[in-house]
C-alpha positions in Angstrom: 3.9 1.8 33.1 3.2 -1.8 31.7 5.3 -3.7 29.2 3.6 -6.5 27.3 5.8 -9.5 25.8 3.7 -11.4 23.5 4.5 -15.1 23.6 3.3 -18.2 21.4 4.4 -21.5 21.1 7.9 -21.9 19.4 8.9 -18.2 20.1 12.6 -17.5 20.1 13.9 -16.7 23.5 16.4 -14.1 22.6 13.8 -12.0 20.5 11.9 -11.5 23.7 14.7 -12.0 26.5 17.2 -9.4 24.9 14.4 -6.4 24.9 13.3 -7.6 28.3 16.6 -7.1 30.0 16.6 -3.6 28.8 12.9 -2.4 28.6 12.0 -4.3 31.9 14.6 -2.2 33.8 13.1 1.2 32.7 11.7 3.1 36.1 8.4 2.2 37.5 7.9 -0.6 34.8 5.9 -3.6 35.1 6.5 -6.5 32.8 3.7 -8.9 32.0 3.6 -11.7 29.4 1.0 -12.7 27.4 -0.3 -15.3 25.2 -3.9 -16.1 23.6 -4.9 -18.6 26.3 -2.3 -17.8 29.2 -0.6 -20.5 30.9 2.9 -22.0 30.0 4.6 -21.4 26.6 7.3 -23.2 25.3 10.1 -21.2 22.8 11.5 -23.1 19.8 14.3 -24.9 21.2 11.5 -26.6 23.5 14.3 -25.5 26.5 12.7 -22.5 27.8 8.9 -22.6 29.3 7.4 -19.0 30.2 4.0 -18.6 32.3 2.1 -15.8 30.6 -1.6 -14.0 31.2 -4.4 -14.5 29.1 -5.0 -11.7 26.6 -7.9 -10.1 28.1 -6.0 -9.8 31.6 -3.9 -7.3 30.1 -5.9 -4.9 28.4 -4.2 -1.7 28.0 -0.4 -2.1 28.2 1.9 1.0 27.4 4.7 -1.2 25.6 3.7 -4.1 23.3 6.8 -6.3 22.3 6.2 -8.7 19.3 8.9 -11.4 19.2 9.6 -13.6 16.2 10.6 -17.6 16.0 9.7 -20.6 13.9 5.9 -20.1 15.2 5.3 -16.9 14.0 3.8 -18.7 10.7 1.0 -20.3 12.6 0.2 -16.3 14.1 -0.5 -14.9 10.9 -4.4 -15.7 10.8 -6.9 -13.1 12.3 -7.7 -14.4 15.4 -7.6 -13.1 19.0 -4.1 -12.4 19.3 -4.5 -10.0 16.2 -7.6 -8.6 17.2 -6.1 -7.9 21.0 -2.8 -6.4 19.1 -5.2 -3.7 17.0 -7.4 -3.0 20.4 -4.4 -2.6 22.7 -2.4 -0.7 19.5 -5.3 2.0 19.8 -3.9 3.2 23.3 -0.3 1.9 23.8 2.4 4.4 23.8 4.8 2.2 21.9 4.2 -0.8 19.7 7.3 -3.0 18.9 8.6 -6.0 17.4 11.7 -7.9 16.9 12.7 -10.3 13.9 9.6 -11.8 12.2 7.5 -10.2 15.1 7.2 -7.5 12.6 5.0 -9.9 10.5 2.5 -10.4 13.2 2.1 -6.9 13.6 2.0 -6.3 10.0 -0.7 -9.2 9.5 -2.6 -8.1 12.2 -3.2 -4.4 10.3 -1.2 -2.5 13.1 1.7 -1.7 10.5 -0.4 -0.5 7.6 1.1 2.3 5.9 4.6 2.2 8.0 7.9 1.6 7.6 9.3 -1.7 9.4 12.2 -3.8 9.6 12.5 -7.7 10.4 15.1 -10.5 9.6 16.5 -10.1 6.3 15.5 -13.4 5.1 12.0 -12.6 5.6 11.6 -9.1 3.8 9.8 -10.5 1.3 6.9 -11.7 4.0 5.9 -8.0 3.9 4.5 -8.4 0.4 0.8 -7.5 0.5 0.6 -6.5 4.2 1.0 -2.9 3.6 4.2 -2.3 5.0 7.2 -0.2 3.4 10.1 -2.5 4.2 13.4 -1.0 5.5 16.7 -2.9 5.7 17.9 -0.9 8.6 18.7 -2.5 12.2 16.0 -0.4 14.3 13.2 1.2 12.3 11.0 3.9 14.0 7.9 5.2 12.4 5.9 7.4 15.0 5.3 5.0 17.8 6.2 1.8 16.1 9.8 0.2 16.5 10.9 -2.5 14.7 14.1 -4.5 15.1 15.6 -6.5 12.4 17.0 -10.4 13.1 17.1 -11.7 17.0 20.0 -9.9 18.5 18.6 -6.7 16.9 16.1 -6.7 19.5 18.6 -5.3 22.2 19.3 -2.5 20.0 15.8 -1.6 19.5 15.4 -1.6 23.1 18.2 0.5 24.0 16.6 2.7 21.0 13.4 3.3 22.7 15.2 3.4 26.3 17.1 6.5 25.2 13.6 8.0 24.2 11.3 7.1 27.4 14.4 7.4 29.9 16.8 9.7 28.3 20.1 8.9 26.7 22.3 8.7 30.0 19.6 5.9 31.6 20.2 4.2 28.3 23.6 4.1 28.5 23.7 2.9 32.0 21.5 0.0 31.1 23.7 -0.8 28.2 26.7 -0.6 30.6 25.1 -2.9 33.3 24.4 -5.4 30.3 28.1 -4.8 29.5 26.5 -4.7 25.9 29.8 -4.2 23.8 29.4 -6.4 20.7 32.8 -8.2 19.5 31.9 -10.9 17.6 34.7 -13.5 16.4 33.2 -13.4 13.0 32.4 -10.9 10.4 29.3 -12.7 9.2 26.3 -11.3 11.1 24.6 -9.8 7.9 24.4 -11.2 4.3 26.7 -8.3 2.5 29.3 -9.3 5.3 29.1 -13.0 5.3 30.7 -15.5 2.8 28.5 -16.0 -0.4 28.5 -19.5 0.2 27.2 -19.5 3.3 24.5 -17.0 2.7 23.4 -19.7 -0.1 23.6 -22.7 2.5 21.4 -20.6 5.0 18.7 -19.2 2.5 18.5 -22.5 0.9 18.3 -24.7 4.1 17.3 -22.6 7.1 14.0 -20.5 6.4 11.7 -23.2 8.3 14.1 -22.6 11.1 13.2 -18.7 11.4 9.9 -18.1 10.7 7.7 -21.5 10.1 7.7 -21.5 6.4 9.7 -23.3 3.8 
């Protein structure tokens, strides 16, 4: 089984790395990182560079994962990435995304008529893209599996791992990762966070999330 993780300039590292830690450990799985041109791709902090294959070198992956990040806004125009996503989606077993990666899938037309989730601050970006937004951490609609903001990618990947390899295997992966969140603050959603923080974040941080003011 081949897992293709799509990268582009200014992707968010955890969006890709979290699911990679889970899905890349599924039995008989080969992980490849792909990008429009191939070669090195750097994340949003300019602190991590990943070598990738060109899209045409990976014509038929079994699982596609599209992460989000500030660079997502530059990936919404139809072009090589959108064409590749539409082509490989014809044969993928699973097409997945994390955070604003769902907007890229939607922009390519892959999620047309589907239910999907994304980062809470990006929900309005689904408007006009043929998607039914669902405010859940992980949303499955057929073979399409989308995770909400950033850290939800791990939940998405564990959900998919349970389907692909069975619940016991997925639980073993979770144990190996020691994934047992106990955050020091209850501020991980707009419903839980103090209103002042939600307002400040909403007013000042959207550019950092998906490249749009």
